[in-house]
C-alpha positions as CSV (number, residue, x, y, z in Angstrom):
1,X,19.5,12.4,16.3
2,X,19.3,11.1,12.8
3,X,21.5,12.6,10.1
4,X,19.4,14.2,7.3
5,X,19.4,11.9,4.3
6,X,20.5,8.8,6.2
7,X,17.3,7.8,8.0
8,X,16.3,5.3,5.3
9,X,19.7,3.7,4.8
10,X,19.4,-0.1,5.1
11,X,21.0,-3.3,4.1
12,X,19.4,-5.9,1.7
13,X,20.2,-9.3,0.5
14,X,18.2,-10.6,-2.4
15,X,17.8,-13.7,-4.6
16,X,16.3,-13.5,-8.1
17,X,15.5,-16.4,-10.4
18,X,14.4,-15.8,-14.1
19,X,13.2,-18.1,-16.7
20,X,13.2,-17.4,-20.5
21,X,13.0,-13.6,-20.0
22,X,9.3,-14.2,-19.1
23,X,9.0,-15.3,-15.5
24,X,10.9,-14.0,-12.5
25,X,10.8,-14.6,-8.8
26,X,12.6,-12.5,-6.2
27,X,13.1,-12.8,-2.5
28,X,14.6,-10.0,-0.4
29,X,15.6,-9.7,3.2
30,X,16.5,-6.5,5.0
31,X,17.8,-6.9,8.6
32,X,17.6,-3.2,9.4
33,X,14.8,-1.5,7.4
34,X,13.9,2.0,8.7
35,X,10.5,3.3,9.6
36,X,9.0,5.9,11.9
37,X,6.6,5.2,14.9
38,X,3.5,7.2,15.4
39,X,5.5,9.3,17.9
40,X,8.0,10.1,15.1
41,X,10.8,7.9,16.5
42,X,13.1,6.2,14.0
43,X,13.0,2.4,14.3
44,X,14.9,-0.4,12.5
45,X,13.4,-3.8,12.0
46,X,13.7,-6.9,9.8
47,X,11.6,-7.0,6.7
48,X,11.0,-9.7,4.0
49,X,9.6,-9.3,0.5
50,X,8.6,-11.8,-2.2
51,X,7.7,-10.9,-5.7
52,X,6.6,-12.9,-8.8
53,X,6.5,-11.2,-12.3
54,X,5.5,-12.3,-15.7
55,X,6.2,-10.8,-19.1
56,X,4.1,-12.3,-22.0
57,X,4.9,-11.3,-25.6
58,X,1.8,-10.2,-27.5
59,X,1.9,-8.7,-31.0
60,X,5.3,-7.3,-31.8
61,X,6.5,-4.9,-30.2
62,X,3.9,-5.3,-27.3
63,X,4.1,-7.5,-24.2
64,X,1.8,-7.9,-21.2
65,X,3.5,-7.4,-17.8
66,X,2.0,-8.5,-14.5
67,X,3.3,-9.1,-11.0
68,X,2.3,-9.7,-7.4
69,X,4.3,-9.1,-4.3
70,X,4.0,-9.7,-0.6
71,X,5.9,-7.4,1.8
72,X,6.6,-8.7,5.3
73,X,6.6,-5.4,7.3
74,X,4.8,-6.7,10.4
75,X,7.7,-5.9,12.7
76,X,8.3,-2.5,11.2
77,X,4.7,-1.2,10.7
78,X,2.5,-3.7,12.5
79,X,1.1,-5.2,9.3
80,X,2.2,-7.0,6.2
81,X,0.7,-6.0,2.8
82,X,0.4,-7.2,-0.8
83,X,0.7,-5.2,-4.1
84,X,0.3,-5.9,-7.8
85,X,0.8,-4.4,-11.2
86,X,-0.6,-5.0,-14.7
87,X,0.4,-3.2,-17.9
88,X,1.8,-3.2,-21.4
89,X,5.3,-2.6,-22.6
90,X,6.5,-1.7,-26.1
91,X,10.1,-2.5,-27.1
92,X,11.9,-1.0,-30.0
93,X,15.5,-2.1,-29.9
94,X,17.0,-0.8,-26.7
95,X,14.0,1.5,-26.0
96,X,11.1,0.5,-23.7
97,X,7.8,2.4,-23.2
98,X,5.4,1.0,-20.6
99,X,2.1,1.9,-19.1
100,X,1.3,0.1,-15.9
101,X,-1.4,0.1,-13.3
102,X,-0.2,-0.3,-9.7
103,X,-2.4,-1.2,-6.7
104,X,-2.3,-2.8,-3.3
105,X,-4.5,-4.3,-0.6
106,X,-6.4,-2.5,2.1
107,X,-3.6,-3.0,4.6
108,X,-1.3,-0.9,2.5
109,X,-3.9,1.8,2.3
110,X,-4.1,1.8,6.1
111,X,-0.3,1.9,6.4
112,X,0.5,4.5,3.8
113,X,-2.7,6.3,3.0
114,X,-5.2,5.4,0.2
115,X,-3.9,8.2,-2.0
116,X,-0.4,6.7,-2.0
117,X,-1.3,3.0,-1.9
118,X,-4.1,2.6,-4.4
119,X,-4.7,2.9,-8.1
120,X,-1.7,4.5,-9.6
121,X,-0.9,4.7,-13.3
122,X,2.8,4.8,-14.3
123,X,4.2,5.8,-17.7
124,X,7.8,4.8,-18.1
125,X,10.4,5.4,-20.8
126,X,13.7,3.5,-20.5
127,X,16.8,2.7,-22.5
128,X,18.4,-0.7,-22.0
129,X,22.2,-1.1,-22.2
């Protein structure tokens, strides 16, 4: 029996490379990601993720942000999927305000439901330290 709050614990190793605060690439491996089968049984499988992101300055204080990712969840969910984002971020000193559109491919819609996987807008406010 799984302990409440511990079903989704997993380990992850990641490697990230960045260039000039504009381009970043990340690769992540989890040897024991958690998911549930159709019968409700907890399973742990290896997953892999790769992401590429771009931040292109526009007129001060705005920048365009875009990214694409591939998520290797075949062993865990029976399918891999891809996702992407596109948006704008405004920076004032240590404060960021961003509006981003998130979306994913049809496989993600089948895995997680179209209402969760497609066409989300995200408004974020953050303070950098």
